[in-house]
N, C-alpha and C positions, 0 to 999 in steps of 0.2 A: 364520773365528771368531777372534775375539781370544784372543792367548796372555798370560796374567798370571803372574808370578812372586811369589808372597807368602810372608811370615814366617808359619810355621806357628802362631805365637802370636797372631795377631791374631783377635780375638774373633769367633766366628761367620762367619768370612772364607767358608765354603763356602755358608752360608745366603745371604750378600749376593751372591756372584760366583759363581752358578750357571748363568749364561748365557755362561760363557768357557772356554776350556781354562786350568784352574788347576793351576798347580804350587806345592805349598807345600813349604818348606824351613826349616832353622832359620836363623835370620836372620844370624847370622854365617857361614853357609855360603854367602849369596849374594854371588858374586863375578863377577870377569870371565869364569871358565871356564864359569859357569853361563848368562851371556849369550851366550857363544860358542856353547854346546851347544843353547839354546832359541829364541835370538833373539825374546825376548818384546816385546809392544807395550807392557806396562806392568809397573812393579814396585811393590809394596804391601809397606812396610818398617816397623819400629820404630827405636828409638835405637841398637840393638846393629849397625845396618848402615850403615857410613859411606859416602856417596856423594860422591866427589871425583875430581879428573884423576888421582891416585895409585892409588886403588882400582878405578876404571874407565875405562880409556883409551880403550875404544871401546864405547859404549852402542848401536851398531848401530841396530836398528829401534824402540829404546824411545822413546815418545811422550809418556809420562805417568809420574810417580812420585808416589805418595800414602805419607805417613807418617802412621800412627796414633798420633800423639803430638802433645803440646803444644810440646816443645821441637824446635828446628831445628838445633843446632849440630854435628849428625851430617850435615847436608848442605849442600853447597857450591852454593847458588842461583845464584851467577854463572856456575859451571861448566855448570848446567842451562840456563841463559838462553842461554848462548853455543852450546848444541846444540840450542837451539829444543824444549826439553823442558817440558812443563807440570808444574809441583810444586803440590801441595796437602798441607797438614797438618790436624791436628785441634785447632786452636786452641780453647782453652777447654773440651775435652771433659770433662776430670776436676778442674774448678775446685771443685767441691763436694767432690769425693772427697777431694782433697788437703786443702783447709781442714778437713775432719773430721776427717782424720788428725790434723792439728796440735793440734786441739782434744782429741782423746782423749789424745794424747801428753803433752800439757800436764797434764791432770788425772791421769793416771796417775803422772806424776812429782811433781805438786804437787796433791794432792787438796783442799787448802783454797784453791785459787786464787780461788775466786768469794767465798768469805766474806773472805778478806784482802785482795782486789782487787789488781790488778797493772797495770803500765803493759806494754803488748805493743808491741814494736817491729816494723815489717815493712819489709824490705827489697825493693823491688820491689812495684808496685802495679798490675801488668797483671790479667789474669783471675784468677789465684789469690790474689794479694795483696790485690785489692780485695774478694774474696769473703769472705777470711777476716776482713777488716776489719768485714764485716757481722756475723759471728758475734760476733766480739769486742764490737762496738756492742752488740749485742743481749744481752751478758752485762754491760753497763755496765763494761766495763774502759776504760782511758785509753789511747789508741793514738797511738803515734808512728810515722809513715811517711815513707819516703823514696824517691823515684824520679826522678832526673834529668831524665827524658825526658817527664815530663808536668807540667802546670802545677800550681801551688800549689793545695790544696783542703783540706777539713777532715779528710782523711786523709794527704794529701802535705803535711806541715806542718812539716818539720825537716830539718836537715841530716843527712849521714851521721854525724859525728862527735857531735853532740847526741843522736842517736838511740841510738848506742852507749853514750853515758855516763848516759842517763836511763831504760834500758829494764830491767825485771826480766826479760823474755822476749825473745829475739829469733828471729824465723822468716824466713828467706831464700828469696826467691821471684824471683830475677832469672834471664834466660838466662845461660848462659856465653859471655863475648865476650872476644876477645884483642885486639881493635882499638877504634878509635873513642875519643870523649872521655873515656867512662867504663868502661873494660874492667872485666870482673867476674872475670876469671881470678886466682886467688889474692888476690881482694879482702881476703879475711879473712887478715891476715898478723900478722907482729909488731907492725906499727904500730897495725891496727885493734883487736888483742887487748889492746893497752896501755890503749886508752879505755873497755873493756868494763867495767860495774860488777862488784865482787867477788860471788861467789855468784849470778851470772846464769845463765839457762838458755839455750842455744843450738840452734837445730834447724834442718837443712838438708835440704829435701825438693827441691831445685831440681837443681843439678849438683855433683859431689864435688869438682871442681876450683877450684870458688870458695874453697875453704878449704884453706891451704897445711898439710899435715898436721904437718909438725914444730912449726910455731910454735902450732898447736892444742894438742899434746901439752905443750907449755911453759905455755901459758896455762891449762890444766886444772889443774896445780899452782899457778901463780902467782896465779891469780884464784878458785881453786876452783869452776870453772866446772862445771855440768852440761850434757852434749851429748847429744843425740839426732840419730841420722844415718839417713837414709834412702837416701842417695848417698854415695859414697866417693872419694878422691882419685885412687886406683889401679883403680878398678872395672873389671871384675868380681871383681878380687882385693882382699881387705883385709888389712891387716897386723894380725897379732894383738897387736902393742903398742898400736893403735889401738882395737881392738875391746874389749880389756880395761879401757879406762878410760871407755868409754861408758855413760850411764844406760839409753840404750834404742838398739838398732841393728836395721834390718830391711833386707830385700833390695830396696830399690828398688820397693816396692809401694805406696806412699803412695796412687797414684792407680788403684790395683787395686780397683776396685769393678764390679759388674756394669754398672751405669749408665753410669759412665765409658769402660769398655772398649767397650760396644757403641756409644756416642756417637762414639768415636773411629773405629770401623770405618764407621758410618753416614755420618759426615762426608766420609771419603774415597771411599766408595760414591757419594755424590751427585755429587761432584766428577768423578769417573770417567765416571758416566753422561752428565753434561752436555758434557763434554769430547768424549767419543765419540758423542754423539747418540743414546744409548739411553734407552728409557723407564725410571723409577725406579719399580720395582715392589715392592721390600722396604720395610717400614717399621720402624722402631724399636720402636713400642710393640706391634707383633704377637710380638716375641722377650722382653719383659720381663714375668715374672710379676708378680702384685700385689705391694705393697710395703707392709707395716703399719709401717715406721719412720719416726717424725716428729721433725723438730727440736723442736716443741714439747714432745713427751714426753720427749726427751732433756735439754732446757733445765730441765724442771721437775724431774726427778731430780736433775740438779745443784744447782738450788736447794735441793733437801731434802737435799742431801749424799749423795745415793743413788748413790755411784759404781759398785756392784755393777751397776747397770742399765746404765751405759755399757759396763762391762766385757762384759756378757753380749751386747751388739750387736758389740762389737768387742774381743776379747782381745788387746791389743797386745803383751803379755808373751809369748804362746804365740810370735808371729812373731819376737821378740827370740831366744827360747830355740831355735827351730828354726834361726836363723843361727849362733847360738854351738854348736850341735851339731854343724855341719860345719867346725867351726874346728879344725884342725890346729897342729903346733907353729909352722909358719911362717905361720899365718892360714887365710883363707878362700880356696879356689882357684875359679878363674873358673868351672869346670864345674859346681862344687856350688852357686855363687851362681846360675848360670843355671837349674839344675833345680829350684831353690826356687821362682823365678819361674815357669818353665813349669807347675809343679804346684801354684800357688797357689789356693787356694779363694777366689773372689770374694766378698768382702761386699757388702753394700747401703748405699746412701747412705741418708742422713736425708732426707725430703723436706722442701724448704725453699722456701717462695715468695719468689722475689725478682724 
């Protein structure tokens, strides 16, 4: 029987992997000593488990690593390739979840966004950014999009600088990269903030280190920015000086819907089964209860300026309050941040036909 070590917070991991010897642990506790103890055939992780040559100098019998996440910056894929380890992630699993979080956040801070009209700038037009553009287009918003890795299109239509200068709202959806022609580490620094419009709204649901914290705090003063963060530069710790200046702060849960989490597990499960030649017996739809929420109903409510309907579906203020309640004199500690994520009550996605 195959031995699999999994992050205990992967949704329905026991339902999907009931045909193996499954050992579940906290994601931050999956380390070299665990590999030495159990010699697993596979690891199932999330973004809190870094996998590289420094954290795992000997992966022994591991042949497959699956990450139930969209992002891959926590995994050194070259290191895995060198060790002939198959890697799979859950690309696109929470694209609607995150896009819907962004829409909810915008209307929470700017309840008149629909009647006033906005120009939405989207940095990064992969699965999430392009999905957000579909919602924005359906709301008749103007879209400025920038992704240097994609060809020009109706949404990939401007430069980085012009997007900053022309957007009322900016939403970040890039991976975190330190190398290459367009690294995103601390992409939002003093230079970038100098080009952003006064009174703009900035939203980051991608990776915290894309923003340089000191320059962000200065820009909040200089440009009267409103800022919504679901990810943080020093995550899982959050400085109180930063938290106190944010319009909305949530504990890295933008993609936390039942649909998004289950999709992530389903994707790595299917890749796992294909790699090891096992039958795919578990089905995503079998684990999803009926969903009464539709984008059509949400959009109709927004058009009628009925923001309470949006709030009744997802009360983002409640998530903000929960995070601030665990903030001490020095800020939010990592254990408290992780506990909020572990015990998070998963919301439902709006059904959207794309």
